[in-house]
PDB file of N, CA, C and O in Angstrom:
ATOM      1  N   MET A   1      16.111 -21.572 -15.173  1.00  0.00           N
ATOM      2  CA  MET A   1      16.012 -20.785 -13.958  1.00  0.00           C
ATOM      3  C   MET A   1      14.696 -20.001 -13.969  1.00  0.00           C
ATOM      4  O   MET A   1      14.217 -19.554 -15.011  1.00  0.00           O
ATOM      5  N   ALA A   2      14.145 -19.856 -12.788  1.00  0.00           N
ATOM      6  CA  ALA A   2      12.868 -19.163 -12.641  1.00  0.00           C
ATOM      7  C   ALA A   2      13.059 -17.878 -11.844  1.00  0.00           C
ATOM      8  O   ALA A   2      13.982 -17.764 -11.038  1.00  0.00           O
ATOM      9  N   LYS A   3      12.179 -16.920 -12.080  1.00  0.00           N
ATOM     10  CA  LYS A   3      12.248 -15.686 -11.306  1.00  0.00           C
ATOM     11  C   LYS A   3      11.468 -15.838 -10.013  1.00  0.00           C
ATOM     12  O   LYS A   3      10.521 -16.619  -9.932  1.00  0.00           O
ATOM     13  N   VAL A   4      11.874 -15.086  -9.008  1.00  0.00           N
ATOM     14  CA  VAL A   4      11.215 -15.057  -7.703  1.00  0.00           C
ATOM     15  C   VAL A   4      11.028 -13.593  -7.320  1.00  0.00           C
ATOM     16  O   VAL A   4      11.957 -12.792  -7.420  1.00  0.00           O
ATOM     17  N   ILE A   5       9.831 -13.256  -6.884  1.00  0.00           N
ATOM     18  CA  ILE A   5       9.556 -11.920  -6.380  1.00  0.00           C
ATOM     19  C   ILE A   5       9.536 -12.009  -4.860  1.00  0.00           C
ATOM     20  O   ILE A   5       8.711 -12.716  -4.282  1.00  0.00           O
ATOM     21  N   HIS A   6      10.450 -11.289  -4.215  1.00  0.00           N
ATOM     22  CA  HIS A   6      10.546 -11.265  -2.752  1.00  0.00           C
ATOM     23  C   HIS A   6       9.932  -9.961  -2.271  1.00  0.00           C
ATOM     24  O   HIS A   6      10.351  -8.879  -2.683  1.00  0.00           O
ATOM     25  N   VAL A   7       8.941 -10.066  -1.401  1.00  0.00           N
ATOM     26  CA  VAL A   7       8.304  -8.897  -0.804  1.00  0.00           C
ATOM     27  C   VAL A   7       8.627  -8.905   0.682  1.00  0.00           C
ATOM     28  O   VAL A   7       8.237  -9.816   1.412  1.00  0.00           O
ATOM     29  N   HIS A   8       9.341  -7.879   1.117  1.00  0.00           N
ATOM     30  CA  HIS A   8       9.641  -7.700   2.542  1.00  0.00           C
ATOM     31  C   HIS A   8       8.783  -6.541   3.035  1.00  0.00           C
ATOM     32  O   HIS A   8       8.970  -5.396   2.624  1.00  0.00           O
ATOM     33  N   LEU A   9       7.844  -6.851   3.919  1.00  0.00           N
ATOM     34  CA  LEU A   9       6.948  -5.821   4.449  1.00  0.00           C
ATOM     35  C   LEU A   9       7.667  -5.002   5.515  1.00  0.00           C
ATOM     36  O   LEU A   9       8.215  -5.556   6.468  1.00  0.00           O
ATOM     37  N   THR A  10       7.662  -3.689   5.351  1.00  0.00           N
ATOM     38  CA  THR A  10       8.281  -2.808   6.345  1.00  0.00           C
ATOM     39  C   THR A  10       7.254  -2.245   7.313  1.00  0.00           C
ATOM     40  O   THR A  10       7.604  -1.638   8.325  1.00  0.00           O
ATOM     41  N   ARG A  11       5.979  -2.454   6.989  1.00  0.00           N
ATOM     42  CA  ARG A  11       4.877  -2.072   7.870  1.00  0.00           C
ATOM     43  C   ARG A  11       4.043  -3.308   8.148  1.00  0.00           C
ATOM     44  O   ARG A  11       3.885  -4.155   7.269  1.00  0.00           O
ATOM     45  N   PRO A  12       3.512  -3.426   9.345  1.00  0.00           N
ATOM     46  CA  PRO A  12       2.701  -4.612   9.651  1.00  0.00           C
ATOM     47  C   PRO A  12       1.409  -4.651   8.835  1.00  0.00           C
ATOM     48  O   PRO A  12       0.808  -3.620   8.533  1.00  0.00           O
ATOM     49  N   VAL A  13       1.008  -5.859   8.494  1.00  0.00           N
ATOM     50  CA  VAL A  13      -0.283  -6.107   7.852  1.00  0.00           C
ATOM     51  C   VAL A  13      -1.132  -6.837   8.885  1.00  0.00           C
ATOM     52  O   VAL A  13      -0.678  -7.812   9.483  1.00  0.00           O
ATOM     53  N   ALA A  14      -2.339  -6.380   9.095  1.00  0.00           N
ATOM     54  CA  ALA A  14      -3.178  -6.846  10.202  1.00  0.00           C
ATOM     55  C   ALA A  14      -3.364  -8.361  10.244  1.00  0.00           C
ATOM     56  O   ALA A  14      -3.418  -8.931  11.334  1.00  0.00           O
ATOM     57  N   ARG A  15      -3.462  -9.019   9.117  1.00  0.00           N
ATOM     58  CA  ARG A  15      -3.806 -10.443   9.121  1.00  0.00           C
ATOM     59  C   ARG A  15      -2.601 -11.382   9.211  1.00  0.00           C
ATOM     60  O   ARG A  15      -2.778 -12.600   9.210  1.00  0.00           O
ATOM     61  N   THR A  16      -1.384 -10.844   9.288  1.00  0.00           N
ATOM     62  CA  THR A  16      -0.201 -11.708   9.355  1.00  0.00           C
ATOM     63  C   THR A  16       0.935 -11.040  10.111  1.00  0.00           C
ATOM     64  O   THR A  16       1.055  -9.815  10.119  1.00  0.00           O
ATOM     65  N   LYS A  17       1.762 -11.849  10.741  1.00  0.00           N
ATOM     66  CA  LYS A  17       2.988 -11.354  11.371  1.00  0.00           C
ATOM     67  C   LYS A  17       4.193 -11.595  10.475  1.00  0.00           C
ATOM     68  O   LYS A  17       5.288 -11.093  10.733  1.00  0.00           O
ATOM     69  N   GLN A  18       3.975 -12.370   9.419  1.00  0.00           N
ATOM     70  CA  GLN A  18       5.056 -12.705   8.490  1.00  0.00           C
ATOM     71  C   GLN A  18       5.511 -11.453   7.740  1.00  0.00           C
ATOM     72  O   GLN A  18       4.679 -10.685   7.255  1.00  0.00           O
ATOM     73  N   ARG A  19       6.820 -11.246   7.642  1.00  0.00           N
ATOM     74  CA  ARG A  19       7.367 -10.067   6.971  1.00  0.00           C
ATOM     75  C   ARG A  19       7.890 -10.370   5.571  1.00  0.00           C
ATOM     76  O   ARG A  19       7.871  -9.499   4.701  1.00  0.00           O
ATOM     77  N   ASP A  20       8.352 -11.588   5.350  1.00  0.00           N
ATOM     78  CA  ASP A  20       8.952 -11.951   4.067  1.00  0.00           C
ATOM     79  C   ASP A  20       8.065 -12.939   3.323  1.00  0.00           C
ATOM     80  O   ASP A  20       7.665 -13.970   3.863  1.00  0.00           O
ATOM     81  N   TRP A  21       7.769 -12.602   2.077  1.00  0.00           N
ATOM     82  CA  TRP A  21       6.908 -13.410   1.211  1.00  0.00           C
ATOM     83  C   TRP A  21       7.614 -13.605  -0.122  1.00  0.00           C
ATOM     84  O   TRP A  21       8.344 -12.724  -0.576  1.00  0.00           O
ATOM     85  N   TYR A  22       7.401 -14.753  -0.746  1.00  0.00           N
ATOM     86  CA  TYR A  22       8.044 -15.085  -2.018  1.00  0.00           C
ATOM     87  C   TYR A  22       6.976 -15.512  -3.021  1.00  0.00           C
ATOM     88  O   TYR A  22       6.115 -16.334  -2.707  1.00  0.00           O
ATOM     89  N   PHE A  23       7.035 -14.953  -4.222  1.00  0.00           N
ATOM     90  CA  PHE A  23       6.025 -15.195  -5.244  1.00  0.00           C
ATOM     91  C   PHE A  23       6.687 -15.538  -6.569  1.00  0.00           C
ATOM     92  O   PHE A  23       7.848 -15.204  -6.804  1.00  0.00           O
ATOM     93  N   GLY A  24       5.936 -16.207  -7.427  1.00  0.00           N
ATOM     94  CA  GLY A  24       6.427 -16.581  -8.741  1.00  0.00           C
ATOM     95  C   GLY A  24       6.194 -15.517  -9.798  1.00  0.00           C
ATOM     96  O   GLY A  24       6.732 -15.617 -10.900  1.00  0.00           O
ATOM     97  N   SER A  25       5.403 -14.498  -9.484  1.00  0.00           N
ATOM     98  CA  SER A  25       5.136 -13.418 -10.436  1.00  0.00           C
ATOM     99  C   SER A  25       4.653 -12.182  -9.685  1.00  0.00           C
ATOM    100  O   SER A  25       4.252 -12.259  -8.523  1.00  0.00           O
ATOM    101  N   ILE A  26       4.699 -11.056 -10.364  1.00  0.00           N
ATOM    102  CA  ILE A  26       4.186  -9.818  -9.775  1.00  0.00           C
ATOM    103  C   ILE A  26       2.684  -9.932  -9.561  1.00  0.00           C
ATOM    104  O   ILE A  26       2.165  -9.477  -8.542  1.00  0.00           O
ATOM    105  N   SER A  27       1.989 -10.531 -10.507  1.00  0.00           N
ATOM    106  CA  SER A  27       0.533 -10.695 -10.366  1.00  0.00           C
ATOM    107  C   SER A  27       0.176 -11.514  -9.130  1.00  0.00           C
ATOM    108  O   SER A  27      -0.840 -11.247  -8.488  1.00  0.00           O
ATOM    109  N   ALA A  28       0.992 -12.501  -8.790  1.00  0.00           N
ATOM    110  CA  ALA A  28       0.733 -13.343  -7.621  1.00  0.00           C
ATOM    111  C   ALA A  28       0.816 -12.541  -6.320  1.00  0.00           C
ATOM    112  O   ALA A  28       0.142 -12.874  -5.345  1.00  0.00           O
ATOM    113  N   VAL A  29       1.626 -11.500  -6.298  1.00  0.00           N
ATOM    114  CA  VAL A  29       1.723 -10.639  -5.113  1.00  0.00           C
ATOM    115  C   VAL A  29       0.339 -10.095  -4.770  1.00  0.00           C
ATOM    116  O   VAL A  29      -0.036 -10.015  -3.600  1.00  0.00           O
ATOM    117  N   TYR A  30      -0.418  -9.721  -5.807  1.00  0.00           N
ATOM    118  CA  TYR A  30      -1.722  -9.088  -5.604  1.00  0.00           C
ATOM    119  C   TYR A  30      -2.849 -10.094  -5.374  1.00  0.00           C
ATOM    120  O   TYR A  30      -4.003  -9.708  -5.188  1.00  0.00           O
ATOM    121  N   SER A  31      -2.510 -11.381  -5.386  1.00  0.00           N
ATOM    122  CA  SER A  31      -3.488 -12.379  -4.957  1.00  0.00           C
ATOM    123  C   SER A  31      -3.486 -12.493  -3.429  1.00  0.00           C
ATOM    124  O   SER A  31      -4.398 -13.078  -2.846  1.00  0.00           O
ATOM    125  N   VAL A  32      -2.458 -11.934  -2.788  1.00  0.00           N
ATOM    126  CA  VAL A  32      -2.335 -11.962  -1.325  1.00  0.00           C
ATOM    127  C   VAL A  32      -2.482 -10.564  -0.727  1.00  0.00           C
ATOM    128  O   VAL A  32      -3.126 -10.399   0.309  1.00  0.00           O
ATOM    129  N   PHE A  33      -1.893  -9.565  -1.367  1.00  0.00           N
ATOM    130  CA  PHE A  33      -1.864  -8.209  -0.830  1.00  0.00           C
ATOM    131  C   PHE A  33      -2.609  -7.229  -1.725  1.00  0.00           C
ATOM    132  O   PHE A  33      -2.759  -7.451  -2.927  1.00  0.00           O
ATOM    133  N   THR A  34      -3.068  -6.156  -1.125  1.00  0.00           N
ATOM    134  CA  THR A  34      -3.670  -5.055  -1.878  1.00  0.00           C
ATOM    135  C   THR A  34      -2.560  -4.080  -2.270  1.00  0.00           C
ATOM    136  O   THR A  34      -1.482  -4.105  -1.675  1.00  0.00           O
ATOM    137  N   PRO A  35      -2.804  -3.232  -3.250  1.00  0.00           N
ATOM    138  CA  PRO A  35      -1.808  -2.207  -3.596  1.00  0.00           C
ATOM    139  C   PRO A  35      -1.453  -1.303  -2.412  1.00  0.00           C
ATOM    140  O   PRO A  35      -0.315  -0.847  -2.299  1.00  0.00           O
ATOM    141  N   GLU A  36      -2.405  -1.049  -1.545  1.00  0.00           N
ATOM    142  CA  GLU A  36      -2.141  -0.216  -0.367  1.00  0.00           C
ATOM    143  C   GLU A  36      -1.183  -0.902   0.601  1.00  0.00           C
ATOM    144  O   GLU A  36      -0.349  -0.241   1.220  1.00  0.00           O
ATOM    145  N   GLU A  37      -1.297  -2.219   0.734  1.00  0.00           N
ATOM    146  CA  GLU A  37      -0.412  -2.959   1.641  1.00  0.00           C
ATOM    147  C   GLU A  37       1.008  -3.057   1.106  1.00  0.00           C
ATOM    148  O   GLU A  37       1.962  -3.119   1.882  1.00  0.00           O
ATOM    149  N   VAL A  38       1.155  -3.071  -0.208  1.00  0.00           N
ATOM    150  CA  VAL A  38       2.479  -3.149  -0.839  1.00  0.00           C
ATOM    151  C   VAL A  38       3.052  -1.757  -1.065  1.00  0.00           C
ATOM    152  O   VAL A  38       4.269  -1.573  -1.062  1.00  0.00           O
ATOM    153  N   GLY A  39       2.183  -0.789  -1.258  1.00  0.00           N
ATOM    154  CA  GLY A  39       2.639   0.576  -1.506  1.00  0.00           C
ATOM    155  C   GLY A  39       2.849   0.873  -2.977  1.00  0.00           C
ATOM    156  O   GLY A  39       3.444   1.894  -3.324  1.00  0.00           O
ATOM    157  N   ALA A  40       2.365  -0.011  -3.855  1.00  0.00           N
ATOM    158  CA  ALA A  40       2.491   0.190  -5.298  1.00  0.00           C
ATOM    159  C   ALA A  40       1.443  -0.655  -6.006  1.00  0.00           C
ATOM    160  O   ALA A  40       1.036  -1.704  -5.509  1.00  0.00           O
ATOM    161  N   THR A  41       1.014  -0.188  -7.169  1.00  0.00           N
ATOM    162  CA  THR A  41       0.065  -0.959  -7.957  1.00  0.00           C
ATOM    163  C   THR A  41       0.793  -2.018  -8.776  1.00  0.00           C
ATOM    164  O   THR A  41       2.012  -1.961  -8.939  1.00  0.00           O
ATOM    165  N   ARG A  42       0.045  -2.971  -9.283  1.00  0.00           N
ATOM    166  CA  ARG A  42       0.600  -4.015 -10.146  1.00  0.00           C
ATOM    167  C   ARG A  42       1.247  -3.384 -11.382  1.00  0.00           C
ATOM    168  O   ARG A  42       2.358  -3.748 -11.767  1.00  0.00           O
ATOM    169  N   GLY A  43       0.544  -2.445 -11.988  1.00  0.00           N
ATOM    170  CA  GLY A  43       1.069  -1.775 -13.180  1.00  0.00           C
ATOM    171  C   GLY A  43       2.387  -1.067 -12.918  1.00  0.00           C
ATOM    172  O   GLY A  43       3.297  -1.108 -13.746  1.00  0.00           O
ATOM    173  N   TYR A  44       2.487  -0.418 -11.763  1.00  0.00           N
ATOM    174  CA  TYR A  44       3.734   0.256 -11.413  1.00  0.00           C
ATOM    175  C   TYR A  44       4.886  -0.743 -11.319  1.00  0.00           C
ATOM    176  O   TYR A  44       5.956  -0.510 -11.881  1.00  0.00           O
ATOM    177  N   LEU A  45       4.672  -1.854 -10.610  1.00  0.00           N
ATOM    178  CA  LEU A  45       5.743  -2.846 -10.453  1.00  0.00           C
ATOM    179  C   LEU A  45       6.117  -3.482 -11.788  1.00  0.00           C
ATOM    180  O   LEU A  45       7.284  -3.794 -12.024  1.00  0.00           O
ATOM    181  N   LEU A  46       5.124  -3.676 -12.664  1.00  0.00           N
ATOM    182  CA  LEU A  46       5.419  -4.272 -13.968  1.00  0.00           C
ATOM    183  C   LEU A  46       6.336  -3.382 -14.801  1.00  0.00           C
ATOM    184  O   LEU A  46       7.077  -3.885 -15.645  1.00  0.00           O
ATOM    185  N   HIS A  47       6.299  -2.077 -14.579  1.00  0.00           N
ATOM    186  CA  HIS A  47       7.104  -1.142 -15.359  1.00  0.00           C
ATOM    187  C   HIS A  47       8.237  -0.490 -14.566  1.00  0.00           C
ATOM    188  O   HIS A  47       8.898   0.419 -15.067  1.00  0.00           O
ATOM    189  N   ALA A  48       8.463  -0.941 -13.345  1.00  0.00           N
ATOM    190  CA  ALA A  48       9.416  -0.268 -12.447  1.00  0.00           C
ATOM    191  C   ALA A  48      10.855  -0.759 -12.585  1.00  0.00           C
ATOM    192  O   ALA A  48      11.741  -0.238 -11.907  1.00  0.00           O
ATOM    193  N   GLY A  49      11.107  -1.723 -13.423  1.00  0.00           N
ATOM    194  CA  GLY A  49      12.474  -2.184 -13.602  1.00  0.00           C
ATOM    195  C   GLY A  49      12.886  -3.294 -12.661  1.00  0.00           C
ATOM    196  O   GLY A  49      14.054  -3.375 -12.280  1.00  0.00           O
ATOM    197  N   LEU A  50      11.957  -4.148 -12.277  1.00  0.00           N
ATOM    198  CA  LEU A  50      12.318  -5.275 -11.417  1.00  0.00           C
ATOM    199  C   LEU A  50      13.115  -6.335 -12.176  1.00  0.00           C
ATOM    200  O   LEU A  50      13.920  -7.047 -11.576  1.00  0.00           O
ATOM    201  N   SER A  51      12.904  -6.446 -13.477  1.00  0.00           N
ATOM    202  CA  SER A  51      13.644  -7.454 -14.239  1.00  0.00           C
ATOM    203  C   SER A  51      15.131  -7.143 -14.163  1.00  0.00           C
ATOM    204  O   SER A  51      15.525  -5.986 -14.015  1.00  0.00           O
ATOM    205  N   GLY A  52      15.945  -8.170 -14.264  1.00  0.00           N
ATOM    206  CA  GLY A  52      17.384  -7.974 -14.119  1.00  0.00           C
ATOM    207  C   GLY A  52      17.783  -7.811 -12.667  1.00  0.00           C
ATOM    208  O   GLY A  52      18.737  -7.098 -12.356  1.00  0.00           O
ATOM    209  N   ASN A  53      17.055  -8.470 -11.777  1.00  0.00           N
ATOM    210  CA  ASN A  53      17.330  -8.432 -10.338  1.00  0.00           C
ATOM    211  C   ASN A  53      17.201  -7.032  -9.746  1.00  0.00           C
ATOM    212  O   ASN A  53      18.018  -6.619  -8.924  1.00  0.00           O
ATOM    213  N   GLY A  54      16.175  -6.314 -10.168  1.00  0.00           N
ATOM    214  CA  GLY A  54      15.928  -4.971  -9.673  1.00  0.00           C
ATOM    215  C   GLY A  54      15.236  -4.961  -8.325  1.00  0.00           C
ATOM    216  O   GLY A  54      14.757  -5.987  -7.843  1.00  0.00           O
ATOM    217  N   THR A  55      15.193  -3.772  -7.723  1.00  0.00           N
ATOM    218  CA  THR A  55      14.571  -3.565  -6.418  1.00  0.00           C
ATOM    219  C   THR A  55      13.707  -2.309  -6.459  1.00  0.00           C
ATOM    220  O   THR A  55      14.097  -1.297  -7.041  1.00  0.00           O
ATOM    221  N   VAL A  56      12.537  -2.380  -5.840  1.00  0.00           N
ATOM    222  CA  VAL A  56      11.661  -1.220  -5.676  1.00  0.00           C
ATOM    223  C   VAL A  56      11.398  -1.067  -4.182  1.00  0.00           C
ATOM    224  O   VAL A  56      11.019  -2.025  -3.508  1.00  0.00           O
ATOM    225  N   VAL A  57      11.601   0.137  -3.675  1.00  0.00           N
ATOM    226  CA  VAL A  57      11.339   0.432  -2.270  1.00  0.00           C
ATOM    227  C   VAL A  57      10.140   1.365  -2.197  1.00  0.00           C
ATOM    228  O   VAL A  57      10.131   2.426  -2.821  1.00  0.00           O
ATOM    229  N   THR A  58       9.123   0.963  -1.427  1.00  0.00           N
ATOM    230  CA  THR A  58       7.952   1.802  -1.212  1.00  0.00           C
ATOM    231  C   THR A  58       7.870   2.127   0.277  1.00  0.00           C
ATOM    232  O   THR A  58       8.710   1.692   1.064  1.00  0.00           O
ATOM    233  N   LYS A  59       6.856   2.889   0.650  1.00  0.00           N
ATOM    234  CA  LYS A  59       6.683   3.224   2.065  1.00  0.00           C
ATOM    235  C   LYS A  59       6.261   2.017   2.895  1.00  0.00           C
ATOM    236  O   LYS A  59       6.329   2.049   4.123  1.00  0.00           O
ATOM    237  N   CYS A  60       5.822   0.942   2.217  1.00  0.00           N
ATOM    238  CA  CYS A  60       5.297  -0.234   2.916  1.00  0.00           C
ATOM    239  C   CYS A  60       6.121  -1.500   2.738  1.00  0.00           C
ATOM    240  O   CYS A  60       6.000  -2.430   3.535  1.00  0.00           O
ATOM    241  N   ALA A  61       6.958  -1.552   1.703  1.00  0.00           N
ATOM    242  CA  ALA A  61       7.629  -2.808   1.383  1.00  0.00           C
ATOM    243  C   ALA A  61       8.888  -2.580   0.551  1.00  0.00           C
ATOM    244  O   ALA A  61       9.075  -1.536  -0.074  1.00  0.00           O
ATOM    245  N   ILE A  62       9.734  -3.594   0.570  1.00  0.00           N
ATOM    246  CA  ILE A  62      10.871  -3.671  -0.339  1.00  0.00           C
ATOM    247  C   ILE A  62      10.591  -4.866  -1.242  1.00  0.00           C
ATOM    248  O   ILE A  62      10.442  -5.991  -0.766  1.00  0.00           O
ATOM    249  N   ILE A  63      10.521  -4.616  -2.539  1.00  0.00           N
ATOM    250  CA  ILE A  63      10.178  -5.662  -3.504  1.00  0.00           C
ATOM    251  C   ILE A  63      11.381  -5.896  -4.398  1.00  0.00           C
ATOM    252  O   ILE A  63      11.903  -4.965  -5.011  1.00  0.00           O
ATOM    253  N   LYS A  64      11.820  -7.152  -4.468  1.00  0.00           N
ATOM    254  CA  LYS A  64      12.984  -7.506  -5.281  1.00  0.00           C
ATOM    255  C   LYS A  64      12.630  -8.658  -6.201  1.00  0.00           C
ATOM    256  O   LYS A  64      11.844  -9.538  -5.850  1.00  0.00           O
ATOM    257  N   GLN A  65      13.215  -8.637  -7.369  1.00  0.00           N
ATOM    258  CA  GLN A  65      13.103  -9.788  -8.263  1.00  0.00           C
ATOM    259  C   GLN A  65      14.472 -10.424  -8.366  1.00  0.00           C
ATOM    260  O   GLN A  65      15.464  -9.742  -8.622  1.00  0.00           O
ATOM    261  N   SER A  66      14.528 -11.726  -8.167  1.00  0.00           N
ATOM    262  CA  SER A  66      15.773 -12.477  -8.238  1.00  0.00           C
ATOM    263  C   SER A  66      15.556 -13.733  -9.071  1.00  0.00           C
ATOM    264  O   SER A  66      14.438 -14.044  -9.480  1.00  0.00           O
ATOM    265  N   THR A  67      16.635 -14.436  -9.307  1.00  0.00           N
ATOM    266  CA  THR A  67      16.583 -15.682 -10.045  1.00  0.00           C
ATOM    267  C   THR A  67      16.712 -16.836  -9.073  1.00  0.00           C
ATOM    268  O   THR A  67      17.614 -16.854  -8.235  1.00  0.00           O
ATOM    269  N   LEU A  68      15.818 -17.791  -9.184  1.00  0.00           N
ATOM    270  CA  LEU A  68      15.863 -18.997  -8.372  1.00  0.00           C
ATOM    271  C   LEU A  68      16.823 -19.968  -9.037  1.00  0.00           C
ATOM    272  O   LEU A  68      16.631 -20.343 -10.194  1.00  0.00           O
ATOM    273  N   ILE A  69      17.839 -20.368  -8.323  1.00  0.00           N
ATOM    274  CA  ILE A  69      18.840 -21.280  -8.868  1.00  0.00           C
ATOM    275  C   ILE A  69      18.481 -22.692  -8.443  1.00  0.00           C
ATOM    276  O   ILE A  69      18.307 -22.977  -7.258  1.00  0.00           O
ATOM    277  N   ARG A  70      18.376 -23.559  -9.416  1.00  0.00           N
ATOM    278  CA  ARG A  70      18.048 -24.952  -9.152  1.00  0.00           C
ATOM    279  C   ARG A  70      19.174 -25.839  -9.637  1.00  0.00           C
ATOM    280  O   ARG A  70      19.893 -25.510 -10.581  1.00  0.00           O
ATOM    281  N   ASN A  71      19.310 -26.964  -8.973  1.00  0.00           N
ATOM    282  CA  ASN A  71      20.267 -27.962  -9.405  1.00  0.00           C
ATOM    283  C   ASN A  71      19.627 -28.770 -10.531  1.00  0.00           C
ATOM    284  O   ASN A  71      18.421 -29.019 -10.518  1.00  0.00           O
ATOM    285  N   ALA A  72      20.434 -29.173 -11.495  1.00  0.00           N
ATOM    286  CA  ALA A  72      19.906 -30.000 -12.568  1.00  0.00           C
ATOM    287  C   ALA A  72      19.430 -31.321 -11.978  1.00  0.00           C
ATOM    288  O   ALA A  72      20.066 -31.863 -11.074  1.00  0.00           O
ATOM    289  N   ARG A  73      18.334 -31.833 -12.476  1.00  0.00           N
ATOM    290  CA  ARG A  73      17.746 -33.073 -11.961  1.00  0.00           C
ATOM    291  C   ARG A  73      18.780 -34.190 -12.036  1.00  0.00           C
ATOM    292  O   ARG A  73      19.340 -34.475 -13.095  1.00  0.00           O
ATOM    293  N   GLY A  74      19.016 -34.812 -10.891  1.00  0.00           N
ATOM    294  CA  GLY A  74      19.936 -35.955 -10.836  1.00  0.00           C
ATOM    295  C   GLY A  74      21.404 -35.579 -10.783  1.00  0.00           C
ATOM    296  O   GLY A  74      22.257 -36.462 -10.708  1.00  0.00           O
ATOM    297  N   ALA A  75      21.722 -34.293 -10.819  1.00  0.00           N
ATOM    298  CA  ALA A  75      23.136 -33.891 -10.847  1.00  0.00           C
ATOM    299  C   ALA A  75      23.874 -34.180  -9.550  1.00  0.00           C
ATOM    300  O   ALA A  75      25.093 -34.349  -9.556  1.00  0.00           O
ATOM    301  N   ASP A  76      23.144 -34.240  -8.429  1.00  0.00           N
ATOM    302  CA  ASP A  76      23.809 -34.464  -7.137  1.00  0.00           C
ATOM    303  C   ASP A  76      23.527 -35.864  -6.573  1.00  0.00           C
ATOM    304  O   ASP A  76      23.834 -36.134  -5.412  1.00  0.00           O
ATOM    305  N   GLY A  77      22.964 -36.725  -7.362  1.00  0.00           N
ATOM    306  CA  GLY A  77      22.688 -38.070  -6.894  1.00  0.00           C
ATOM    307  C   GLY A  77      21.476 -38.174  -6.013  1.00  0.00           C
ATOM    308  O   GLY A  77      21.241 -39.226  -5.418  1.00  0.00           O
ATOM    309  N   GLY A  78      20.685 -37.102  -5.905  1.00  0.00           N
ATOM    310  CA  GLY A  78      19.455 -37.146  -5.136  1.00  0.00           C
ATOM    311  C   GLY A  78      19.618 -36.775  -3.680  1.00  0.00           C
ATOM    312  O   GLY A  78      18.645 -36.855  -2.930  1.00  0.00           O
ATOM    313  N   ASN A  79      20.791 -36.376  -3.244  1.00  0.00           N
ATOM    314  CA  ASN A  79      20.992 -35.983  -1.838  1.00  0.00           C
ATOM    315  C   ASN A  79      20.515 -34.563  -1.621  1.00  0.00           C
ATOM    316  O   ASN A  79      20.811 -33.671  -2.417  1.00  0.00           O
ATOM    317  N   ASP A  80      19.777 -34.353  -0.545  1.00  0.00           N
ATOM    318  CA  ASP A  80      19.289 -33.023  -0.199  1.00  0.00           C
ATOM    319  C   ASP A  80      19.940 -32.527   1.088  1.00  0.00           C
ATOM    320  O   ASP A  80      19.267 -31.899   1.906  1.00  0.00           O
ATOM    321  N   ASP A  81      21.214 -32.790   1.288  1.00  0.00           N
ATOM    322  CA  ASP A  81      21.896 -32.387   2.527  1.00  0.00           C
ATOM    323  C   ASP A  81      22.066 -30.897   2.539  1.00  0.00           C
ATOM    324  O   ASP A  81      22.616 -30.346   3.492  1.00  0.00           O
TER     325      ASP A  81
END
């Protein structure tokens, strides 16, 4: 299982209308957004307790870490219904 960082923007960002973003790491969040747009620095999020499906709420965003659940390869016969 892999972790997923979900960023829900509570304030608009000028270059996008999209509110929900999904990343594979905290560092990846900062490849798209600045600390001002997220409302927290990378260092803060790394130490804020996101592991274990934690949540951080800032003035600009709600940041959650969750586990991505995948099906075992071939377990369903290849159907993607």
